[in-house]
C-alpha positions in Angstrom: 149.7 -120.7 -143.0 148.8 -120.5 -138.7 152.5 -121.4 -138.4 153.3 -118.5 -140.6 150.9 -116.1 -138.9 152.5 -117.4 -135.0 156.0 -116.9 -136.2 155.4 -113.5 -137.6 153.5 -112.8 -134.1 156.8 -114.0 -132.4 159.5 -111.8 -134.6 157.0 -109.0 -133.7 156.9 -109.6 -130.0 160.7 -110.4 -130.2 161.6 -107.3 -131.9 159.2 -104.8 -129.6 160.9 -106.5 -126.3 164.2 -105.8 -127.6 163.3 -102.4 -128.3 162.2 -101.8 -124.7 164.8 -103.5 -123.2 167.5 -101.3 -125.3 165.9 -98.0 -124.7 167.3 -95.5 -122.3 165.9 -95.2 -119.4 165.1 -91.3 -118.1 167.4 -89.9 -115.8 166.4 -87.8 -113.4 168.9 -86.2 -110.7 167.6 -85.2 -106.8 168.9 -83.8 -103.8 167.6 -85.6 -100.3 165.4 -82.4 -99.8 162.1 -83.3 -97.7 160.0 -82.3 -100.6 161.7 -84.8 -102.6 160.6 -87.6 -100.6 158.2 -89.0 -102.9 160.3 -89.7 -105.6 162.8 -91.7 -103.5 159.5 -93.2 -102.6 158.3 -94.0 -105.6 162.0 -95.8 -106.4 161.9 -98.0 -103.6 158.3 -99.0 -104.3 159.5 -100.4 -107.7 157.0 -97.7 -109.8 159.5 -95.9 -111.6 161.0 -99.4 -113.2 157.8 -100.0 -115.7 157.9 -95.7 -116.8 162.0 -96.7 -117.7 163.6 -93.8 -115.2 166.0 -94.0 -113.4 166.7 -91.5 -110.4 169.9 -90.2 -109.2 170.7 -89.5 -106.0 173.2 -86.3 -105.7 174.1 -84.7 -102.6 174.2 -81.2 -103.4 172.1 -78.5 -105.2 175.2 -77.8 -107.6 176.2 -81.1 -108.3 172.4 -81.5 -109.5 172.8 -78.7 -111.7 175.7 -79.7 -113.6 175.0 -82.9 -114.1 171.7 -81.9 -115.9 174.2 -79.7 -117.6 176.1 -82.0 -119.0 174.0 -84.2 -120.2 174.0 -86.8 -117.6 170.3 -86.0 -116.7 167.1 -85.4 -118.6 165.6 -84.1 -115.6 166.7 -82.8 -112.3 164.8 -81.1 -109.6 165.7 -77.9 -108.1 164.0 -74.1 -107.3 163.1 -71.6 -109.4 166.5 -70.1 -108.8 168.7 -72.9 -110.0 165.7 -72.7 -113.0 167.2 -69.1 -113.8 170.8 -69.9 -113.5 170.3 -72.8 -115.9 167.9 -71.2 -118.2 170.7 -68.4 -119.4 172.7 -70.9 -121.0 170.0 -74.0 -121.6 167.1 -73.5 -124.3 163.5 -74.2 -123.4 163.8 -75.0 -120.0 160.5 -75.8 -118.3 158.9 -76.8 -115.0 157.0 -80.0 -115.3 155.8 -81.0 -112.1 155.6 -78.9 -108.9 156.5 -81.0 -105.6 156.2 -78.1 -103.1 156.7 -74.4 -101.3 159.5 -74.1 -98.5 157.7 -73.1 -95.3 160.7 -72.7 -93.4 162.5 -75.7 -95.0 165.4 -73.5 -96.0 167.3 -71.8 -92.6 170.0 -70.0 -91.8 172.1 -71.2 -88.9 174.8 -69.8 -86.6 176.9 -70.6 -83.5 176.3 -67.1 -82.2 173.1 -65.0 -81.7 172.0 -62.5 -84.7 173.3 -59.6 -82.5 176.4 -60.9 -81.5 177.2 -61.1 -85.4 175.6 -57.4 -85.7 178.5 -56.6 -83.0 181.1 -58.5 -84.9 184.2 -56.8 -86.1 186.2 -59.6 -87.7 185.1 -61.8 -90.5 182.1 -64.4 -90.3 182.1 -67.9 -92.0 179.9 -68.7 -93.9 178.7 -72.0 -95.3 176.6 -72.7 -98.4 176.3 -74.0 -101.5 177.2 -71.0 -104.0 175.2 -71.6 -107.5 171.7 -71.6 -105.4 169.0 -70.8 -103.2 171.5 -71.0 -100.5 172.7 -67.7 -102.1 169.2 -65.8 -102.5 168.4 -66.8 -98.9 171.8 -65.2 -97.2 171.6 -62.4 -99.2 167.8 -61.5 -97.6 169.4 -63.0 -94.1 171.6 -59.9 -94.7 169.6 -57.3 -95.3 167.3 -58.0 -93.2 169.8 -58.0 -90.1 171.7 -55.0 -91.3 175.0 -57.2 -91.7 176.0 -55.6 -95.4 178.8 -54.1 -93.4 180.3 -57.4 -92.1 183.1 -59.1 -93.9 182.2 -62.6 -95.0 184.3 -65.6 -95.7 182.4 -67.7 -98.1 183.0 -71.4 -98.1 181.4 -73.2 -100.9 180.5 -76.9 -99.3 178.0 -79.2 -100.2 175.1 -80.1 -97.4 176.6 -83.3 -97.0 179.9 -82.0 -95.5 178.3 -78.8 -94.0 176.0 -81.3 -91.4 179.3 -82.6 -90.1 180.3 -79.0 -89.1 180.6 -79.0 -85.4 182.8 -77.3 -82.3 184.2 -74.1 -84.7 186.0 -71.3 -83.0 185.2 -69.1 -86.1 181.8 -66.8 -85.9 179.8 -69.1 -88.2 176.9 -68.8 -90.2 175.5 -71.6 -92.4 173.0 -71.7 -95.2 171.3 -75.0 -95.0 167.7 -76.9 -95.9 165.7 -80.0 -94.0 166.9 -82.2 -93.4 170.2 -81.5 -93.1 169.9 -78.7 -90.3 168.6 -81.6 -87.8 172.4 -82.8 -87.6 173.7 -79.0 -87.1 171.0 -78.6 -84.5 172.4 -81.6 -82.7 176.0 -80.4 -83.1 174.9 -76.9 -81.4 173.9 -74.7 -84.0 170.9 -71.9 -84.0 168.2 -71.5 -86.3 168.4 -67.5 -86.9 165.9 -67.4 -89.5 164.0 -69.3 -92.5 161.6 -68.8 -94.9 158.8 -69.4 -92.4 159.7 -65.6 -91.1 160.3 -64.7 -94.6 157.1 -64.7 -96.2 158.4 -62.8 -99.2 160.9 -65.2 -100.0 159.2 -67.6 -102.3 160.9 -71.0 -102.9 158.8 -73.5 -105.0 160.3 -77.2 -106.0 159.8 -78.5 -109.3 161.0 -80.9 -111.6 163.0 -79.1 -114.7 163.7 -80.3 -118.2 164.2 -79.2 -121.9 160.9 -78.8 -123.4 161.3 -80.8 -126.4 162.2 -84.1 -124.3 159.3 -83.1 -122.5 157.0 -83.5 -125.4 158.8 -86.4 -126.2 158.0 -88.4 -122.9 155.1 -86.5 -121.9 152.7 -89.5 -121.2 155.5 -90.9 -118.9 155.6 -87.4 -117.2 152.1 -87.6 -116.7 152.2 -91.3 -115.1 154.9 -90.0 -112.9 152.7 -87.4 -111.7 150.2 -89.5 -110.5 152.6 -91.8 -108.8 154.2 -88.9 -107.1 150.6 -88.1 -105.6 150.5 -91.5 -104.9 153.2 -91.2 -102.8 152.0 -88.1 -100.9 148.6 -89.6 -100.5 150.5 -92.8 -99.0 152.5 -90.2 -96.8 149.5 -88.9 -95.0 147.7 -92.4 -94.5 150.4 -93.9 -93.0 153.6 -91.6 -92.8 155.5 -94.6 -90.5 155.4 -96.9 -93.7 156.6 -94.0 -95.8 159.4 -93.2 -93.1 160.4 -96.7 -93.2 160.4 -96.6 -96.7 162.9 -94.0 -97.5 164.7 -93.5 -94.6 168.1 -94.6 -95.8 167.7 -91.6 -97.8 167.6 -89.1 -94.7 170.7 -89.7 -92.7 170.6 -89.2 -88.8 166.9 -88.6 -89.1 164.4 -90.4 -86.8 161.0 -90.7 -87.0 160.0 -87.8 -85.0 162.4 -85.5 -87.0 161.1 -86.5 -90.3 157.7 -85.9 -89.1 158.2 -82.3 -87.8 160.4 -81.7 -91.0 157.1 -81.6 -92.7 155.5 -78.9 -91.1 158.4 -76.9 -93.4 157.2 -77.5 -96.7 153.4 -77.1 -98.1 153.1 -80.0 -100.8 151.9 -78.0 -104.2 151.3 -81.7 -106.1 147.1 -80.8 -105.7 144.8 -77.8 -106.1 147.9 -75.5 -106.3 146.8 -71.8 -105.5 146.5 -69.3 -108.4 148.6 -66.8 -106.4 151.7 -68.9 -106.6 151.8 -69.6 -110.3 151.4 -65.9 -110.8 154.3 -65.3 -108.5 156.1 -67.8 -110.2 155.4 -66.4 -114.0 156.4 -62.7 -112.4 159.6 -64.9 -111.3 159.9 -65.4 -115.6 159.2 -69.2 -114.8 157.2 -70.6 -117.8 154.2 -72.2 -116.3 152.4 -73.5 -119.3 153.5 -76.9 -119.2 153.0 -77.9 -115.4 150.9 -80.8 -114.9 148.2 -80.6 -112.7 
């Protein structure tokens, strides 16, 4: 009798183990925006493996969206503006986890001063990621500095390409974000505007996915939220260790530059202001399922 019970136990154990091994990983795609580094920290610490989560590192917001839209990712991280773009064609898309609010992390840069751009009568090259928050930021920049009558030559490139630009002869405006702006500063480009001096422009980063997929894996994402909180706590307690863990994802960014870039975001992982939730709702963003 004991042998039969033992045999049954072994069979059940083997079956359970095989089921876990064969279960497909949940895939999350993310760019190397400073606000997403807690995810990359969790990956490097090996914390995502027990949750059966695979983190996909992409170089542009557009690639992030299209990877998700093509079904090659189960969730993606981005802003509410990419959400609005995808929500038109994707049913029941919802935000699940909030990461941060941009506080200077989204930047307009150029090889001339604003006054020089205002006085230009020749076409101005504009490098940006078209289907992203970059476009919204540029529209706000145009309005604020009365550049509506200028002729713009839009050049749609990812940030990895943009960050290598240097010594451009044409008048050029670049829409970028941390940490890519650091390389551009080294190449001589000047900051013209950012979300820090445009408080009316709310840019929030979150993890998005379809609601049915979320409900099927809700406990997993609750645990992921705890790991993100743990990552941010580790960052606050030992920023040097955090940086050393994730610096391979931040090309050409040293420790001092990394620490400075953290001033350009406000974490929204804990004690999320009701005013922020209200503003997100006003942006037609469903906030009911956000894990707090």
